[in-house]
C-alpha positions as CSV (number, residue, x, y, z in Angstrom):
1,X,177.3,191.0,124.9
2,X,179.9,188.2,125.4
3,X,177.1,185.6,125.7
4,X,175.5,186.9,122.5
5,X,178.8,186.7,120.6
6,X,179.3,183.2,122.0
7,X,175.9,182.0,120.8
8,X,176.5,183.6,117.4
9,X,179.9,181.8,117.1
10,X,178.3,178.4,118.0
11,X,175.6,179.0,115.3
12,X,178.2,179.7,112.7
13,X,180.3,176.7,113.6
14,X,177.2,174.4,113.3
15,X,176.1,176.0,110.1
16,X,179.5,175.5,108.5
17,X,179.8,171.9,109.7
18,X,177.4,170.4,107.2
19,X,179.5,167.2,107.2
20,X,179.3,166.8,110.9
21,X,176.6,165.0,112.8
22,X,176.7,167.5,115.6
23,X,178.7,170.5,116.9
24,X,180.8,168.0,118.9
25,X,182.9,167.5,115.8
26,X,182.0,163.9,115.1
27,X,181.8,163.1,111.4
28,X,178.2,162.4,110.2
29,X,177.4,158.8,109.3
30,X,176.7,158.8,105.6
31,X,175.1,155.6,104.2
32,X,174.6,154.7,100.5
33,X,172.4,151.7,99.7
34,X,173.0,150.0,96.3
35,X,170.3,147.4,95.3
36,X,167.0,147.0,93.5
37,X,163.3,146.9,94.4
38,X,164.0,145.0,97.6
39,X,165.8,148.2,98.7
40,X,163.5,150.9,97.3
41,X,160.0,149.4,98.1
42,X,157.9,151.3,100.7
43,X,159.9,154.5,100.4
44,X,163.2,152.7,100.8
45,X,165.2,151.1,103.6
46,X,167.4,154.2,103.4
47,X,164.5,156.5,104.3
48,X,163.4,154.2,107.1
49,X,167.0,154.1,108.5
50,X,167.1,157.9,108.5
51,X,163.8,157.9,110.6
52,X,165.3,155.5,113.1
53,X,168.6,157.5,113.3
54,X,168.0,161.1,112.3
55,X,171.8,161.9,112.5
56,X,172.4,159.3,109.7
57,X,172.3,160.7,106.2
58,X,171.1,157.9,103.9
59,X,170.6,157.6,100.2
60,X,170.2,154.9,97.7
61,X,170.8,153.9,94.1
62,X,168.2,151.1,93.5
63,X,166.9,149.9,90.1
64,X,164.4,147.2,89.7
65,X,165.9,143.8,88.8
66,X,169.5,145.0,88.9
67,X,172.4,142.8,90.1
68,X,175.4,144.4,91.8
69,X,177.5,143.5,88.7
70,X,175.1,145.4,86.5
71,X,175.3,148.4,88.9
72,X,179.1,148.3,88.6
73,X,179.2,148.1,84.8
74,X,176.2,150.0,83.7
75,X,175.3,152.9,85.9
76,X,176.2,155.8,88.1
77,X,177.4,153.7,91.0
78,X,181.2,153.9,90.5
79,X,181.2,157.7,90.5
80,X,178.7,157.9,93.4
81,X,181.0,155.7,95.5
82,X,184.1,157.8,94.6
83,X,182.5,161.2,95.1
84,X,180.0,160.6,97.9
85,X,182.2,160.7,101.0
86,X,180.2,157.8,102.4
87,X,180.9,156.1,105.8
88,X,179.2,152.9,104.7
89,X,177.9,151.4,101.4
90,X,175.3,148.7,101.8
91,X,175.1,146.2,99.0
92,X,171.9,144.3,98.3
93,X,172.3,141.7,95.6
94,X,169.5,140.5,93.3
95,X,167.5,138.3,95.6
96,X,168.1,134.9,93.8
97,X,171.6,135.4,92.5
98,X,173.7,134.4,95.6
99,X,172.2,131.0,95.4
100,X,171.7,130.6,91.7
101,X,174.9,132.2,90.5
102,X,177.4,132.5,93.4
103,X,180.2,133.3,91.0
104,X,178.5,136.4,89.7
105,X,177.5,137.4,93.2
106,X,181.1,137.2,94.3
107,X,182.3,139.2,91.2
108,X,179.8,142.0,91.8
109,X,180.6,142.3,95.5
110,X,184.3,142.1,95.0
111,X,184.4,144.9,92.4
112,X,182.2,147.2,94.4
113,X,184.0,146.4,97.7
114,X,187.4,147.3,96.1
115,X,186.0,150.7,95.0
116,X,184.3,151.3,98.4
117,X,187.5,150.6,100.3
118,X,189.5,152.9,97.9
119,X,187.0,155.7,98.7
120,X,187.6,155.3,102.4
121,X,184.1,153.8,103.2
122,X,183.2,150.4,104.5
123,X,181.1,147.8,102.8
124,X,178.0,146.1,104.4
125,X,176.2,143.2,102.8
126,X,172.5,143.2,103.2
127,X,171.4,139.5,103.4
128,X,168.0,139.2,101.7
129,X,165.3,136.8,102.7
130,X,163.6,133.7,101.4
131,X,161.5,134.1,98.2
132,X,158.4,132.0,98.2
133,X,158.4,131.8,94.4
134,X,162.0,130.6,94.3
135,X,162.2,128.1,97.2
136,X,162.1,125.3,94.6
137,X,165.3,126.7,93.1
138,X,167.0,126.7,96.5
139,X,166.4,130.4,97.4
140,X,165.8,129.6,101.1
141,X,166.8,131.4,104.3
142,X,169.5,128.8,105.0
143,X,171.1,129.0,101.5
144,X,171.0,132.8,101.3
145,X,172.5,133.0,104.8
146,X,175.3,130.6,103.9
147,X,176.1,132.5,100.7
148,X,176.2,135.9,102.4
149,X,178.1,134.7,105.4
150,X,180.7,132.8,103.3
151,X,181.4,135.8,101.0
152,X,181.4,138.2,104.0
153,X,184.0,136.0,105.8
154,X,186.1,135.6,102.6
155,X,186.2,139.4,101.9
156,X,186.1,140.5,105.6
157,X,182.8,142.3,105.1
158,X,180.2,142.7,107.8
159,X,176.8,141.2,107.0
160,X,173.5,142.7,108.1
161,X,171.5,139.4,108.6
162,X,168.1,140.7,107.5
163,X,167.0,137.4,106.1
164,X,167.6,135.6,109.4
165,X,165.7,138.3,111.2
166,X,162.8,137.8,108.9
167,X,162.9,134.0,109.6
168,X,163.1,134.6,113.4
169,X,160.1,137.0,113.3
170,X,158.0,134.5,111.3
171,X,159.0,131.7,113.6
172,X,157.7,133.6,116.5
173,X,154.6,135.0,114.7
174,X,153.7,132.9,111.7
175,X,150.8,135.2,110.8
176,X,153.1,138.1,110.0
177,X,153.3,139.3,106.4
178,X,156.8,140.5,105.7
179,X,156.9,140.0,102.0
180,X,154.7,139.1,99.0
181,X,154.8,136.0,96.8
182,X,157.8,137.3,94.8
183,X,159.6,138.4,98.0
184,X,159.1,142.1,97.8
185,X,158.9,143.5,101.3
186,X,155.8,144.9,103.0
187,X,156.0,148.0,105.0
188,X,156.6,145.8,108.1
189,X,159.4,144.0,106.2
190,X,161.1,147.2,105.2
191,X,160.9,148.5,108.8
192,X,162.5,145.3,110.2
193,X,165.3,145.4,107.5
194,X,166.1,149.0,108.6
195,X,166.3,148.0,112.2
196,X,168.8,145.3,111.4
197,X,170.9,147.6,109.3
198,X,170.7,150.2,112.1
199,X,172.3,147.9,114.6
200,X,174.8,146.5,112.1
201,X,176.1,150.0,111.2
202,X,175.8,151.9,114.5
203,X,176.7,149.0,116.8
204,X,173.8,149.6,119.2
205,X,170.4,148.1,119.7
206,X,167.4,149.8,118.1
207,X,165.3,148.7,121.1
208,X,163.5,151.6,122.6
209,X,163.5,153.9,119.6
210,X,160.2,155.7,119.5
211,X,160.4,156.8,115.9
212,X,157.7,158.9,114.3
213,X,156.7,156.3,111.7
214,X,153.0,155.4,112.3
215,X,152.8,152.9,109.4
216,X,153.0,150.0,111.9
217,X,151.7,149.7,115.4
218,X,153.9,150.6,118.4
219,X,153.6,147.0,119.6
220,X,154.8,145.6,116.3
221,X,157.6,148.2,116.2
222,X,158.8,147.1,119.6
223,X,158.7,143.4,118.5
224,X,160.7,144.1,115.3
225,X,163.3,146.1,117.3
226,X,163.7,143.1,119.6
227,X,164.1,140.7,116.7
228,X,166.7,142.9,115.1
229,X,168.7,143.1,118.3
230,X,168.6,139.3,118.6
231,X,169.6,138.7,115.0
232,X,173.0,140.2,115.6
233,X,173.7,137.7,118.4
234,X,174.8,134.6,116.5
């Protein structure tokens, strides 16, 4: 009888703790992604992150072509930040803007970061990758990395170096297809991005995660996990 009551009590505690990651009493990691089609392609980086880490509750507000400044001034983002009880908010800027208009990039991130901090969450910048159609305008891996790293250092915001991970993967395997001509990620690109965000947020390597996603081969999955782990060592 005592054992039955104990089990029932445990079930009740777990059922009531919807905001907890487990019955151990640790707050669930809640992640909101704010971005555009680079974030929502292939089902979304948020969905892929949740597959890698089932205890993470991830969601996104992503609108094609949107800048962070536009999200701040013309959408549901401010209220979502205030009311969402997020642990982290991941910001993905329009893929050309950090290089082409760094002042607007800084403005959008600054406004959002201020609101994120006020809500009790922490900001993560998702460094995007080189766009083949915009290399002539300077939208290269090196320039994007410099823009994200500089703003991250200025505002004391952690950067998820997805763009550098893409470059590392392509340097080792030039035949990989991680994005299309306009930069939109393939399924493989979205998976690699999620692996980098996983390590940036959770502080542990994704190497060895045997997730259920069968959209890429196990061998390629293992390669991307290694690349993500290496990208944080810089």
